[in-house]
N, C-alpha and C positions, 0 to 999 in steps of 0.2 A: 246835582249825583246825589245817590243814597247812599253811605258806608252800611257794611251787612251789620254791625253792632254798633249803629249809633245815630244819631241825626244830618236830615237833611242837608247839604253844603250845597255854598252858592258857587260856581267854579268859573273864571276865568283867563279865557287863554290869547295868549298874546305871543308876537313874534316882536328878538330885542338883535338889538346890532353888537351885543356884548358876547362874549363868548362863555358859555357854562360852566368849563373853569375856570372862570375868573369871578367864583362866588362873592367877594370882600365887593364886585363895584357891580355886580347882582342884583347884589343884595338892599344894595343905597338905592337901585332901579326900583326893583318892589316896594319898601319902604314906602317912596315916592304914589307909587298905586295904592297901595292900602289905605293912604290918610284917606282916596276915593272912594277906592271899592270898601271902604267898611262901610259907611253910610247905605249902601244900595245891600248889602248883606244885615245890616242890624233893621232896615225899614221890609226885609224880609220876615224880620222874627227867628232868621238861623242861627245856631251860635255856633258854627263850622263854616268856613271857606276856605276856596284854591286858591294862587293864582301858579298859573304855569306858565312858564317862561320856555319860551324854543327859538335855538339859535338855527339857521339856516348855514348850511357851508358849501351852496354853491348858489349860485346864479339861473342854473340848467330850470329847465319844463318840469324835469322829476325833482322835485328836492330830498334835500338829502341834508338831514340836520341830529340835534339834542335837546333833549327838554329837560327840562326838572321841574319838580311842582312844591311848592311852597304850603306849607298847611297853617290855617290860623284858629285856635279853641278858645272860644269864648268859656273863659273862669267864672263860677258861684258867684263871684266880689263883682262881676259885670268889668273884669280887664279880658282883654286879647293877648293869646300868647303864641309864640312861633311853636309849634308842634317839634321842631330839631330843637329849639332854646333848652324845650322842657326834657326831651331824651341825652341832652349834657348833661 
């Protein structure tokens, strides 16, 4: 993914059983995913990443669901920060 005013980012999309409204539990799950995904992002020499969680509300042929994207930015000191944390 290329951001219009910034660096490229590696994006991971995944389906979750956790409701998008249950942000504390969803964030715990994304924390676990980030521990592994961060290695791929750094191996690609990128300074931005996104993990997009999708929760399907039904089991039908046509899926109905909600999603949320977690954005990670690498700071100049080499540490990674959630974009949501920086905005609060």
